[in-house]
N, CA and C of each residue as an Amber inpcrd file, in Angstrom:
protein
   693
   0.9330000  -1.2330000  -0.2800000  -0.1050000  -0.0810000  -0.0160000
   0.8900000   1.6200000   0.0230000   0.4950000   2.0930000  -1.1180000
   1.2540000   3.5980000  -1.0780000   0.9600000   4.0780000   0.3900000
   1.9980000   4.7170000   0.3960000   2.1830000   5.9950000   1.9500000
   1.0650000   6.9570000   1.2330000   0.1470000   7.3900000   2.2620000
  -0.6220000   8.6230000   2.2260000   0.2780000   9.7970000   2.6830000
   0.4480000  10.8270000   1.8260000   0.9030000  11.9890000   2.2050000
   0.0300000  12.8330000   3.5200000   0.9640000  13.0470000   4.3070000
   0.2500000  13.8550000   5.5340000  -0.1980000  15.3580000   5.1810000
  -0.9990000  15.6100000   5.4800000  -1.3520000  17.4310000   5.2840000
  -0.5310000  17.8010000   6.0650000   0.2100000  19.2260000   5.7120000
   1.0090000  19.8440000   6.4230000  -0.0400000  20.6980000   7.2210000
   0.3550000  21.1140000   8.4580000  -0.1280000  21.7060000   9.6400000
   0.3120000  22.9460000   9.5390000  -0.5590000  24.1890000   9.4570000
  -0.0120000  25.4280000   9.5830000   0.0610000  25.9340000  10.9790000
   0.8470000  25.8140000  11.6520000   1.2240000  26.0300000  13.3850000
   1.2910000  27.4320000  13.3050000   1.7650000  27.9790000  12.1390000
   1.9930000  29.7350000  12.7770000   1.4960000  29.9740000  11.6780000
   0.1960000  30.7110000  12.3290000  -0.7980000  31.5440000  11.8150000
  -0.7230000  33.0340000  11.5790000   0.1140000  33.4380000  12.7120000
   0.2330000  34.7660000  12.5440000   1.2090000  35.1460000  11.6270000
   1.4610000  36.3710000  11.2800000   2.7670000  36.6290000   9.8740000
   4.0360000  37.0000000  10.9830000   5.1950000  36.5420000  10.4170000
   6.4550000  37.0710000  10.5870000   6.5070000  38.3340000  10.2130000
   7.3080000  39.2650000  11.1590000   7.4250000  40.6020000  11.1200000
   8.1790000  41.1360000   9.5450000   8.9890000  39.8120000   9.2100000
   9.8130000  40.3620000   7.8360000   8.9620000  40.1720000   6.8710000
   7.7790000  39.4810000   6.7360000   6.8730000  39.4310000   6.0060000
   5.8380000  40.7980000   5.3910000   6.0500000  41.0160000   4.1730000
   5.4650000  42.2550000   3.6400000   4.7330000  41.7720000   2.3490000
   3.2920000  42.6690000   2.2810000   2.6480000  42.3950000   0.7590000
   3.4540000  42.8140000  -0.2170000   3.5170000  42.4100000  -1.5480000
   4.3820000  42.5450000  -2.6680000   3.6090000  43.5240000  -3.4610000
   2.2420000  43.3250000  -3.4880000   1.3450000  44.0720000  -4.1890000
   1.5150000  43.6040000  -5.7220000   1.5790000  42.2220000  -5.9360000
   1.4830000  41.6900000  -7.2070000   0.7520000  40.5880000  -7.1830000
   0.5250000  39.8600000  -8.4750000   0.0210000  38.5890000  -8.7350000
   0.9870000  37.5320000  -9.3520000   0.7650000  36.3500000  -8.7840000
   1.5750000  35.5810000 -10.0630000   0.6010000  35.2630000 -10.9750000
   1.5630000  34.2740000 -11.9750000   1.2910000  33.7660000 -13.2640000
   0.0350000  32.9180000 -12.6410000   0.0690000  32.1650000 -11.5750000
  -1.1940000  31.2580000 -10.9400000  -2.2830000  32.2150000 -10.6100000
  -2.3700000  33.2940000 -10.6690000  -3.2140000  34.3010000 -10.2440000
  -3.4380000  34.7230000  -8.6020000  -2.3620000  33.9980000  -7.8780000
  -2.0440000  34.0980000  -6.1280000  -1.3900000  35.4100000  -5.8760000
  -1.8570000  35.9900000  -4.6790000  -1.3370000  37.3200000  -4.2140000
  -0.1210000  37.0300000  -3.9040000   0.9780000  37.7230000  -3.7300000
   2.5810000  37.4380000  -3.4910000   2.7840000  38.2670000  -2.3920000
   3.5770000  37.7340000  -1.6130000   4.3060000  38.6560000  -0.4320000
   6.0300000  38.5830000  -0.5780000   6.5510000  39.1850000   0.3770000
   7.7940000  39.1240000  -0.1780000   8.7810000  39.1740000   1.3120000
   9.8310000  38.4000000   1.3380000  10.6190000  38.4060000   2.6320000
  11.7130000  39.1020000   2.6630000  12.1370000  40.3660000   2.7590000
  13.6590000  40.6540000   2.4980000  14.6470000  40.0020000   3.2490000
  14.3480000  39.4490000   4.4120000  15.4240000  38.8010000   5.0030000
  16.1070000  37.7400000   4.3000000  14.9940000  37.0600000   3.6900000
  15.3570000  35.7320000   3.0660000  15.1400000  36.2020000   1.4610000
  15.0430000  37.3610000   1.2310000  15.1590000  38.0270000  -0.5710000
  14.2360000  36.7580000  -1.1640000  12.8050000  36.2900000  -0.6770000
  12.2250000  35.3190000  -1.1770000  10.4220000  36.0220000  -1.3180000
  10.2530000  35.6700000  -3.0310000   8.9110000  36.0140000  -3.1060000
   8.0360000  34.9760000  -2.7660000   7.1330000  35.1040000  -2.0910000
   6.2490000  33.7630000  -1.6870000   4.6360000  33.8560000  -1.8050000
   4.0560000  32.6460000  -1.9920000   2.8680000  32.5820000  -2.2190000
   1.9830000  32.3710000  -1.2540000   0.8330000  32.2490000  -1.5420000
  -0.1250000  31.7370000  -0.2000000   0.1820000  30.8270000   0.8800000
   0.3230000  29.6800000   0.0270000   1.2030000  28.7570000   0.6380000
   2.6760000  28.7720000   1.0980000   3.0070000  29.5100000   2.2400000
   4.2760000  30.0930000   2.2370000   5.2060000  28.9780000   3.6880000
   5.1870000  27.8470000   2.7000000   5.6350000  26.6580000   3.6590000
   7.1130000  27.0550000   4.5770000   7.8300000  28.3110000   3.7410000
   8.7920000  28.4210000   4.5300000   8.8210000  29.0980000   5.7070000
   8.0810000  30.0110000   5.8030000   7.6130000  30.2750000   7.5080000
   7.1620000  29.7530000   8.6200000   6.8110000  28.5130000   7.9410000
   6.4110000  27.5030000   8.8620000   7.5370000  26.9620000   9.6600000
   8.9110000  27.1960000   9.0830000  10.1780000  25.9960000   9.5120000
  11.1940000  27.1430000   9.4990000  10.9800000  28.7110000   9.4070000
  11.8960000  29.5440000   9.2910000  12.7200000  29.8980000  10.4810000
  13.8230000  29.6550000  10.8520000  14.3690000  30.2280000  11.9150000
  14.4540000  31.6800000  12.4530000  14.1000000  32.5020000  11.4100000
  13.8330000  33.8420000  11.4940000  12.9170000  34.1120000  11.8460000
  11.8700000  33.3270000  12.0400000  10.3020000  33.9350000  11.9630000
  10.1660000  34.5940000  13.3380000   9.3110000  35.5750000  13.5010000
   9.1350000  36.5480000  14.6000000   7.8550000  36.7130000  14.5360000
   7.0080000  36.3260000  15.3780000   5.5640000  36.4210000  15.4980000
   4.9000000  37.8880000  15.5400000   4.1150000  38.4860000  14.9240000
   3.6550000  39.4360000  15.0030000   1.7100000  39.0560000  15.3500000
   0.8550000  40.4350000  15.9060000  -0.2310000  40.0760000  15.8430000
  -1.2210000  40.4080000  14.3020000  -0.4990000  40.4550000  13.1790000
  -1.4670000  40.1000000  12.0910000  -0.9750000  39.0540000  11.4660000
  -2.4560000  38.5150000  10.9160000  -2.5020000  37.2870000  10.1510000
  -1.7700000  36.9410000   9.1280000  -1.5380000  35.7340000   8.5990000
  -0.7900000  35.7350000   7.3010000  -1.6300000  35.7600000   6.2080000
  -2.7230000  35.4230000   6.3230000  -3.7790000  35.7040000   5.1100000
  -4.1330000  37.2730000   5.0650000  -4.1270000  37.6760000   6.1940000
  -4.2870000  39.3720000   5.9150000  -3.1530000  39.9960000   5.0870000
  -1.8620000  39.5680000   5.2670000  -0.5210000  40.0410000   4.3960000
  -1.0780000  40.0650000   2.9760000  -1.5880000  38.2520000   3.1370000
  -1.9480000  38.3690000   1.1030000  -3.2040000  38.8070000   0.3540000
  -4.0040000  39.6000000   1.4800000  -5.1320000  39.9590000   1.4660000
  -4.9040000  41.4980000   0.8880000  -3.8060000  42.1160000   1.5000000
  -3.4450000  42.9570000   1.2600000  -2.6810000  43.2620000   0.1370000
  -1.7970000  42.5010000  -0.2210000  -0.8160000  42.0940000  -1.3960000
  -2.0850000  42.4340000  -2.3440000  -3.4590000  41.5260000  -2.4480000
  -3.9010000  41.1510000  -3.4330000  -4.7090000  42.5620000  -3.9750000
  -5.1050000  43.2490000  -2.7550000  -6.0280000  44.5860000  -3.0370000
  -5.0010000  45.5160000  -4.0060000  -3.8490000  45.9030000  -3.3150000
  -2.8340000  46.1720000  -3.6840000  -2.4980000  46.1620000  -5.2500000
  -2.6560000  44.8890000  -5.5670000  -2.5330000  44.2640000  -7.1860000
  -3.6340000  44.7670000  -7.9950000  -4.7120000  44.5110000  -7.5630000
  -5.9050000  44.9190000  -8.0770000  -5.8400000  46.1730000  -8.3650000
  -5.3640000  47.1660000  -7.8110000  -5.5460000  48.6880000  -7.6440000
  -4.5750000  48.8790000  -8.9090000  -3.3060000  48.2190000  -8.8970000
  -2.7810000  48.7130000  -9.6810000  -2.6860000  48.1750000 -11.1340000
  -3.4970000  46.8190000 -11.2640000  -4.0760000  46.4750000 -12.3030000
  -5.0110000  47.6530000 -13.2430000  -5.6220000  47.7050000 -12.2740000
  -7.0270000  49.1100000 -12.7230000  -6.3910000  50.2800000 -13.2620000
  -5.5010000  50.6320000 -12.7140000  -4.7080000  52.0540000 -13.0280000
  -3.9690000  51.8480000 -14.5590000  -3.6000000  50.4510000 -14.2700000
  -2.9680000  50.3870000 -15.8410000  -3.6970000  49.8620000 -16.8630000
  -4.8570000  49.3730000 -16.8010000  -5.7820000  49.2870000 -17.7820000
  -6.5160000  50.6710000 -18.0180000  -6.7880000  51.5720000 -16.9920000
  -7.2850000  53.0350000 -17.3330000  -6.2510000  53.4610000 -18.5030000
  -4.7380000  53.7290000 -17.5430000  -3.6830000  54.1050000 -18.6570000
  -3.7600000  53.8180000 -20.2180000  -4.1450000  52.4600000 -20.1830000
  -3.8740000  51.5640000 -21.5780000  -4.8760000  52.4100000 -22.4120000
  -6.2480000  52.4410000 -21.6190000  -7.7080000  52.8960000 -22.6330000
  -7.3830000  54.0650000 -22.7820000  -6.7880000  55.1500000 -22.1480000
  -6.3990000  56.5520000 -22.2950000  -5.5660000  56.6770000 -23.6930000
  -4.5870000  55.8740000 -23.8820000  -3.7290000  56.0060000 -24.9020000
  -4.1870000  55.1060000 -26.0230000  -5.4390000  54.4960000 -25.8130000
  -6.1440000  54.0330000 -27.0120000  -6.8600000  55.0560000 -27.5070000
  -7.5900000  55.5840000 -26.8470000  -8.6160000  56.6760000 -27.3140000
  -8.0540000  57.9020000 -27.6180000  -6.9680000  58.0800000 -27.4460000
  -5.8980000  59.0880000 -27.6650000  -5.7520000  59.0070000 -29.0870000
  -5.0310000  57.9220000 -29.3590000  -4.7170000  57.1350000 -30.6430000
  -5.8090000  57.1630000 -31.5090000  -7.2120000  57.0270000 -31.3260000
  -8.1560000  56.8030000 -32.2010000  -8.3730000  58.5910000 -32.5640000
  -8.4480000  59.2630000 -31.3820000  -8.6820000  60.6490000 -31.7190000
  -7.9400000  61.1920000 -33.0000000  -6.4130000  60.5000000 -32.7320000
  -5.4770000  61.5150000 -33.7810000  -5.9070000  60.7990000 -35.0690000
  -6.0210000  59.5870000 -35.1740000  -6.4810000  59.0050000 -36.2740000
  -7.6600000  59.5320000 -37.0710000  -8.7700000  60.3890000 -36.2320000
  -9.8420000  60.8710000 -36.6850000  -9.3660000  62.3940000 -37.2290000
  -8.3260000  63.1900000 -36.7150000  -8.0200000  63.9720000 -37.0950000
  -7.2110000  64.4620000 -38.2770000  -7.3710000  64.8210000 -39.4470000
  -6.8910000  64.9890000 -40.6930000  -6.2360000  66.3110000 -40.5710000
  -4.5040000  66.1650000 -40.3420000  -3.9430000  66.9320000 -40.6260000
  -3.1320000  67.4050000 -42.0970000  -3.5580000  66.9010000 -43.0350000
  -3.2790000  67.2130000 -44.3750000  -3.4840000  68.2670000 -44.9090000
  -3.0060000  68.8630000 -45.6610000  -2.9510000  70.3440000 -46.1560000
  -3.7560000  70.7270000 -46.6030000  -4.6520000  69.6110000 -47.3850000
  -6.0240000  69.5220000 -48.2410000  -7.1640000  70.0800000 -47.2770000
  -7.1640000  69.7070000 -45.9580000  -8.1080000  69.9510000 -44.9050000
  -8.0350000  71.4800000 -44.4610000  -7.0860000  72.1290000 -44.4800000
  -6.7120000  73.4760000 -44.3780000  -7.0070000  74.4490000 -45.6670000
  -7.0200000  73.5730000 -46.9560000  -7.1330000  74.9150000 -48.0740000
  -8.4000000  75.1380000 -48.0130000  -8.4540000  76.5880000 -48.5360000
  -9.5220000  77.1510000 -48.5010000 -10.2250000  76.9080000 -49.9930000
 -11.4100000  76.6520000 -50.0510000 -12.2200000  76.0590000 -51.2150000
 -12.1110000  77.5900000 -52.2650000 -12.1540000  77.6290000 -53.2900000
 -12.3060000  78.6200000 -54.1160000 -13.4100000  78.9390000 -54.6380000
 -14.0020000  80.0990000 -54.3450000 -15.4200000  80.4810000 -54.9330000
 -15.4740000  80.4060000 -56.4950000 -16.5390000  79.9860000 -56.5660000
 -17.1220000  79.8610000 -58.2510000 -17.2890000  80.9180000 -58.6240000
 -16.9010000  81.6070000 -59.5620000 -17.1970000  83.0970000 -59.6780000
 -18.1580000  82.8850000 -61.0410000 -19.0680000  83.6750000 -61.2840000
 -20.2710000  83.4230000 -62.5130000 -19.5570000  83.6040000 -63.6540000
 -20.2730000  83.0140000 -64.3910000 -19.7530000  82.9580000 -66.0170000
 -19.3020000  84.4840000 -66.5670000 -20.0340000  85.2770000 -66.3720000
 -19.6670000  86.5240000 -66.7930000 -18.2080000  87.4090000 -66.2020000
 -17.7160000  87.1090000 -65.2340000 -16.6340000  87.5190000 -64.9040000
 -15.4830000  86.5890000 -64.8830000 -15.6790000  85.3210000 -65.6370000
 -14.5540000  84.6120000 -65.9950000 -13.8070000  85.1820000 -66.9560000
 -12.7310000  84.5100000 -67.2010000 -11.7210000  85.2280000 -68.3060000
 -12.2800000  84.4080000 -69.6020000 -12.3910000  85.7520000 -70.6200000
 -12.2450000  84.7340000 -72.0800000 -11.5300000  85.1710000 -72.9350000
 -11.4280000  84.5310000 -74.1170000 -10.5410000  84.8640000 -74.9880000
 -11.0020000  86.0050000 -75.8990000 -10.0810000  86.9970000 -76.3190000
 -10.8230000  87.9740000 -77.2790000 -11.2450000  87.4220000 -78.4200000
 -12.1680000  87.4020000 -79.1120000 -12.2960000  87.0960000 -80.4630000
 -11.9160000  88.1780000 -81.4890000 -11.5690000  87.7850000 -82.8000000
 -11.3210000  88.6230000 -83.7390000 -12.2770000  89.2490000 -84.2300000
 -12.0430000  90.8950000 -84.3150000 -13.0950000  91.7230000 -84.4340000
 -12.5580000  93.2060000 -84.8670000 -13.4710000  94.0840000 -84.7980000
 -13.1130000  95.4220000 -84.7800000 -12.1210000  95.5930000 -83.4890000
 -12.6550000  95.6840000 -82.3100000 -11.9570000  95.9310000 -81.2100000
 -12.0670000  94.6500000 -80.2420000 -11.0150000  94.0710000 -79.7420000
 -10.3840000  93.0360000 -79.3630000 -10.3020000  93.1240000 -77.9360000
 -10.5740000  94.3620000 -77.5710000 -10.2890000  94.7440000 -75.9180000
 -11.6020000  94.1950000 -74.9540000 -12.5030000  94.3030000 -75.7240000
 -13.9060000  93.3520000 -75.1940000 -14.2480000  92.2720000 -74.8580000
 -14.1290000  91.6600000 -73.3600000 -14.0420000  90.5510000 -72.9050000
 -15.2130000  90.2810000 -72.1720000 -16.2190000  91.2980000 -71.8600000
 -17.3990000  90.8570000 -71.2220000 -18.7270000  91.2160000 -71.8250000
 -19.9030000  90.8550000 -71.5380000 -20.9440000  90.8120000 -72.1990000
 -21.5850000  92.0680000 -72.1320000 -22.1290000  92.7300000 -72.9650000
 -22.2710000  94.1210000 -73.0790000 -23.8600000  94.1390000 -74.2260000
 -24.7690000  94.5920000 -73.4120000 -25.9550000  94.6190000 -74.3890000
 -25.8480000  95.1530000 -75.7270000 -26.1400000  94.8890000 -76.9930000
 -26.7620000  95.6910000 -77.9370000 -27.7830000  96.8970000 -77.8030000
 -27.2670000  97.8270000 -77.9770000 -28.3910000  98.8050000 -78.1690000
 -29.3240000  98.9760000 -79.2180000 -29.4290000  97.9910000 -80.3830000
 -30.0580000  98.0690000 -81.2460000 -31.1260000  96.7930000 -80.9720000
 -30.6510000  95.5510000 -80.9920000 -31.4720000  94.3370000 -81.0090000
 -31.7660000  93.8960000 -79.1430000 -31.1970000  94.4560000 -78.3850000
 -31.3400000  94.0280000 -77.0160000 -30.7070000  92.6850000 -76.4270000
 -29.7890000  91.9790000 -77.0820000 -29.3090000  90.9820000 -76.4760000
 -27.7350000  91.7710000 -76.2420000 -27.3640000  90.4270000 -75.3860000
 -26.4080000  90.6870000 -74.9300000 -24.7790000  90.1380000 -75.6230000
 -23.7210000  90.3590000 -75.9740000 -22.7990000  89.7090000 -76.5190000
 -21.4580000  90.1380000 -76.0310000 -20.5660000  89.1860000 -75.9150000
 -19.3740000  89.3180000 -75.6330000 -18.4880000  90.1890000 -76.3030000
 -18.4020000  90.4110000 -77.5060000 -17.7900000  91.0070000 -78.5940000
 -19.0050000  91.7490000 -79.2790000 -19.2320000  92.8030000 -78.9050000
 -20.7430000  94.0430000 -78.9700000 -20.0410000  94.6380000 -80.3490000
 -18.5980000  94.9820000 -80.8140000 -18.1940000  95.6050000 -81.9630000
 -18.3530000  94.4030000 -83.0660000 -18.1450000  93.5520000 -82.8020000
 -18.0830000  92.3590000 -83.8240000 -19.5310000  92.2270000 -83.9730000
 -20.6030000  92.0680000 -83.3050000 -22.3050000  91.8040000 -83.4220000
 -22.7430000  93.1330000 -84.3020000 -22.1610000  94.6500000 -83.9410000
 -23.3140000  95.3440000 -84.4520000 -22.9000000  95.5100000 -85.8700000
 -21.6140000  95.0620000 -86.4310000 -21.1970000  94.9670000 -87.5990000
 -22.5490000  93.8770000 -88.3260000 -22.7530000  93.1800000 -87.8550000
 -23.8130000  92.1250000 -88.3900000 -25.2630000  92.3420000 -87.8800000
 -25.5280000  93.1920000 -87.1750000 -26.9680000  93.3440000 -86.4540000
 -27.6150000  93.8610000 -87.5930000 -28.7350000  93.1210000 -87.8990000
 -29.9930000  93.5930000 -88.7550000 -30.5900000  94.6810000 -88.2750000
 -30.6810000  95.1740000 -86.9210000 -31.2000000  96.3710000 -86.6680000
 -30.1180000  97.5700000 -86.5870000 -29.1570000  97.4130000 -86.5180000
 -28.1440000  98.5120000 -86.8320000 -27.9940000  98.9730000 -88.0600000
 -27.9900000 100.7500000 -87.7960000 -27.7860000 101.2910000 -89.5710000
 -26.5460000 101.1170000 -89.6350000 -26.4010000 101.3150000 -91.1620000
 -25.4390000 101.3210000 -91.6870000 -23.9490000 102.1260000 -91.5300000
 -24.3490000 103.5450000 -91.0120000 -23.2340000 104.2980000 -90.9830000
 -23.0600000 104.4200000 -89.2820000 -23.4020000 103.3320000 -88.9670000
 -23.1540000 103.2910000 -87.2490000 -21.8310000 103.8220000 -86.8740000
 -21.5790000 104.6510000 -86.0800000 -20.3130000 104.8200000 -85.0650000
 -20.2490000 103.9950000 -84.0760000 -19.2330000 103.2760000 -84.0240000
 -18.7550000 101.8730000 -83.2890000 -18.0950000 103.0010000 -82.0030000
 -17.7660000 103.8890000 -82.0530000 -16.9570000 104.5480000 -80.7740000
 -18.1740000 105.1310000 -79.8580000 -19.3820000 105.4620000 -80.4090000
 -20.6690000 106.0630000 -79.8420000 -21.3230000 104.5970000 -78.7900000
 -20.9990000 103.3510000 -78.9460000 -21.7880000 102.5460000 -78.3010000
 -20.5850000 101.3670000 -77.7860000 -19.3960000 101.1480000 -78.1680000
 -18.5460000 100.4820000 -77.4630000 -17.7510000 101.3060000 -76.4000000
 -18.0560000 100.5660000 -74.9560000 -17.5130000 101.2280000 -73.7230000
 -15.9590000 101.0710000 -73.9310000 -15.2100000 101.7410000 -73.5550000
 -13.7190000 101.9940000 -73.5580000 -13.3000000 101.6890000 -71.9390000
 -12.3430000 100.8540000 -71.9940000 -11.4860000 100.9730000 -70.7910000
 -10.3920000 101.6410000 -70.2040000 -10.5340000 102.2070000 -69.1530000
  -9.4360000 103.2010000 -68.7760000  -8.0860000 102.6010000 -68.9720000
  -7.2690000 103.2020000 -69.5090000  -6.0180000 102.9640000 -69.6140000
  -5.2240000 103.1280000 -68.3550000  -4.5630000 101.9180000 -67.8420000
  -3.5360000 101.4870000 -66.9010000  -2.2230000 102.6670000 -66.8900000
  -2.2830000 103.5860000 -65.9830000  -1.0080000 104.2020000 -66.2390000
   0.4440000 103.7200000 -65.1080000   1.3900000 103.7150000 -65.9370000
   2.4670000 102.8600000 -65.2430000   3.2750000 103.8960000 -64.1790000
   3.2400000 103.3580000 -63.0000000   3.7320000 103.8300000 -62.0110000
   5.1420000 104.3360000 -62.0310000   5.8250000 105.3700000 -61.9860000
   6.9220000 105.8640000 -62.0000000   7.7450000 104.7230000 -60.8790000
   8.7990000 104.3200000 -61.0590000   9.3700000 103.5320000 -59.6750000
  10.4650000 104.6430000 -59.1530000  10.0480000 104.8610000 -57.9150000
  11.0000000 105.7200000 -56.9940000  11.9140000 105.1410000 -56.9590000
  12.8580000 106.3520000 -57.0640000  14.4380000 105.7470000 -56.6990000
  14.3760000 105.4570000 -55.0840000  15.1340000 104.5870000 -54.8720000
  15.5420000 104.5250000 -53.1880000  16.4560000 105.8360000 -52.9190000
  16.1270000 105.8990000 -51.6630000  16.9470000 107.0460000 -51.5380000
  18.2280000 106.4520000 -50.9200000  19.1700000 106.7000000 -51.1880000
  20.7490000 106.6260000 -50.8240000  21.1970000 106.4600000 -49.6470000
  21.2990000 105.6680000 -48.5780000  21.8920000 106.0170000 -47.2500000
  23.1080000 106.5410000 -47.1480000  23.1340000 107.5700000 -46.3340000
  24.3960000 107.9550000 -46.1770000  25.4370000 107.1500000 -45.3830000
  26.3940000 107.4620000 -45.6880000  27.8000000 106.6110000 -44.6870000
  28.7190000 107.2210000 -44.9810000  29.3740000 106.9810000 -43.5710000
  30.4700000 107.5340000 -42.6850000  31.8360000 107.3310000 -42.7820000
  32.8570000 107.7680000 -43.1240000  34.1670000 106.7620000 -43.2710000
  34.8820000 106.7210000 -41.7610000  35.4430000 105.6710000 -41.9740000
  36.2140000 104.9390000 -40.4790000  37.5900000 105.8640000 -40.3450000
  37.7710000 106.3940000 -38.9840000  38.6160000 107.6480000 -38.8310000
  40.1150000 106.7840000 -38.5920000  39.7510000 105.5300000 -38.9260000
  41.2810000 104.7600000 -38.7970000  41.8030000 104.0070000 -39.7450000
  40.8680000 103.1890000 -40.5970000  40.8930000 102.1360000 -42.0000000
  40.5540000 103.1750000 -42.9570000  39.7550000 104.5480000 -43.2300000
  39.0590000 105.1570000 -43.7880000  38.1330000 104.3110000 -44.8730000
  37.5480000 103.3440000 -44.3470000  36.6470000 102.8560000 -45.1970000
  35.2150000 103.3890000 -44.9590000  34.0270000 103.1270000 -46.0590000
  32.9470000 103.9110000 -45.7880000  31.8470000 102.7220000 -45.1470000
  30.9060000 103.3280000 -44.0990000  30.3130000 102.1860000 -43.4780000
  28.7260000 103.1430000 -43.1410000  27.6790000 102.2360000 -43.5520000
  26.5940000 102.8390000 -43.0570000  26.3960000 102.9370000 -41.4680000
  26.8970000 101.6180000 -40.7480000  26.6750000 101.5580000 -39.3350000
  27.9000000 101.7230000 -38.8230000  28.5410000 102.8790000 -38.5580000
  30.1470000 102.7410000 -38.1730000  30.4550000 102.2700000 -36.7410000
  29.4690000 102.3550000 -35.9070000  29.6270000 101.6690000 -34.6830000
  29.2170000 100.2660000 -34.6130000  29.1280000  99.9880000 -35.2610000
  29.1030000  97.8470000 -35.5800000  30.8020000  97.6770000 -36.1360000
  31.3290000  99.0110000 -36.6960000  32.3670000  98.3490000 -37.1020000
  33.7140000  98.7490000 -36.5160000  33.7090000  99.7370000 -35.8640000
  34.5340000 100.3220000 -35.0910000  35.1540000  99.3890000 -33.7300000
  34.5890000  98.4180000 -33.3070000  34.9130000  97.5810000 -32.5060000
  35.7690000  96.6500000 -32.8480000  35.7570000  96.1970000 -34.4960000
  36.5800000  94.9740000 -34.7710000  37.4220000  95.6850000 -35.9640000
  37.4690000  96.8390000 -36.0380000  38.4940000  97.6740000 -37.3380000
  40.1040000  97.0230000 -36.3100000  40.5690000  96.6470000 -37.6480000
  42.0460000  96.2340000 -37.4190000  42.8490000  97.6020000 -36.7210000
  42.8730000  98.7080000 -37.3040000  43.5300000  99.9260000 -37.7360000
  43.1620000 100.7600000 -36.1870000  42.3340000 100.1370000 -35.4300000
  41.9770000 101.0940000 -34.0990000  42.5070000 100.6490000 -32.9730000
  43.1340000 101.5900000 -32.6460000  43.9160000 101.6320000 -31.2540000
  43.2710000 101.0440000 -30.0820000  44.1290000 100.4550000 -29.1220000
  43.5420000  99.4740000 -28.0310000  43.2120000 100.4740000 -27.0890000
  43.6760000 101.7180000 -27.0210000  43.2390000 102.9800000 -26.2190000
  42.6100000 103.8770000 -26.7580000  41.6380000 103.6680000 -27.5370000
  40.6260000 104.5910000 -28.4650000  39.8260000 105.1540000 -27.7800000
  39.6760000 106.3290000 -27.9640000  38.6190000 107.1460000 -26.9270000
  37.3880000 107.2060000 -27.6580000  36.7060000 106.2690000 -26.6000000
  35.1100000 105.9300000 -27.0750000  34.1300000 107.3510000 -27.5550000
  34.6180000 108.1090000 -26.2680000  33.8490000 109.7100000 -26.1830000
  33.8900000 110.5200000 -27.4350000  34.9640000 110.5290000 -28.1170000
  35.3070000 111.2270000 -29.3640000  34.9910000 110.3260000 -30.1490000
  34.9000000 108.9660000 -30.3410000  33.9760000 108.6220000 -31.4510000
  32.7990000 108.6340000 -31.5860000  32.2130000 108.5660000 -30.3650000
  30.9380000 108.9340000 -30.4150000  30.4770000 110.3860000 -30.7870000
  31.2700000 111.3220000 -30.7950000  31.1470000 112.6630000 -30.9410000
  31.2370000 112.9830000 -32.3660000  32.1110000 111.8450000 -33.1280000
  32.5650000 112.0750000 -34.8860000  31.0920000 111.3990000 -34.9950000
  30.6550000 110.2920000 -34.5670000  29.5590000 109.6000000 -35.1430000
  28.0700000 110.3880000 -35.4670000  27.8110000 111.0550000 -34.2440000
  27.2270000 111.9650000 -34.0700000  26.9490000 113.4900000 -35.1840000
  28.2170000 113.6510000 -35.8140000  28.2610000 114.5750000 -36.6270000
  28.8000000 115.8640000 -35.4030000  29.0770000 115.7300000 -34.7550000
  29.4100000 117.0920000 -33.9960000  30.9360000 117.6250000 -33.9390000
  31.8800000 116.4920000 -34.1890000  33.4940000 116.8880000 -34.9430000
  33.4740000 116.3680000 -36.3520000  34.2820000 116.9080000 -36.9680000
  34.6000000 116.6930000 -38.3510000  35.8110000 115.6510000 -38.2730000
  36.1980000 115.0950000 -39.0730000  37.3070000 113.7830000 -39.3280000
  38.8520000 114.4580000 -38.6200000  38.9720000 115.8800000 -39.3300000
  39.8690000 116.4590000 -39.3040000  40.4740000 116.9980000 -37.7930000
  38.8400000 117.0170000 -36.8900000  38.8590000 117.3850000 -35.4460000
  39.3850000 116.4940000 -34.9710000  38.5010000 115.0870000 -35.3930000
  38.9280000 113.9650000 -34.6770000  40.3540000 113.4200000 -34.8360000
  40.9080000 113.5420000 -35.7160000  42.2510000 113.0990000 -35.9860000
  43.4750000 114.0540000 -34.9770000  43.0670000 115.2040000 -34.7540000
  44.0050000 115.9130000 -33.9400000  43.8550000 115.4620000 -32.5060000
  45.1960000 115.7960000 -32.0420000  45.2510000 114.9670000 -30.5970000
  44.8850000 116.1460000 -29.6750000
């Protein structure tokens, strides 16, 4: 007859002072505890605690330790799931937003036909590219000059200048000459500069003991170049 395995008796019901909730769940879905003295991660059936020589009894039950670990683990899992859900929602929102250039392009307004550009037809006056009503038959034509010559209601000696509207000529604006900016010569190297104050600190011919007050008077036009060079 095979020997029956004896059931282990848990004589130590209270937790050891070294045992603390890990706040995690194992792959077999049982809460875990941690013993820093032994550096061991323990499951709910912590046999080691029953025979451990470092065991120091407390008033807290072993089951309470694992229950606390379970509560912490469930809280962490919920927080993790909530964070992952927020990430998924943000990704879905980003996919819905179309940041292509076409979305921000303004739609071109459709202009009426009478404002569209038309190619000028060959006729007496090719400057007319908009519909004008004929004073004789009452119909509108893009090229009124060409129509009047063929209109059956127009007199033979009709003067087109009396009926064809003329466009005002565009006058070309004269280009204004840019005002030449005044330059001032450097009292050390003699070169001309628009902004002498920027050049002076980098002028190779400028002495180390230059009189800055005298330079300012020269740049402000209060003294001439000859006066500047005088000691």
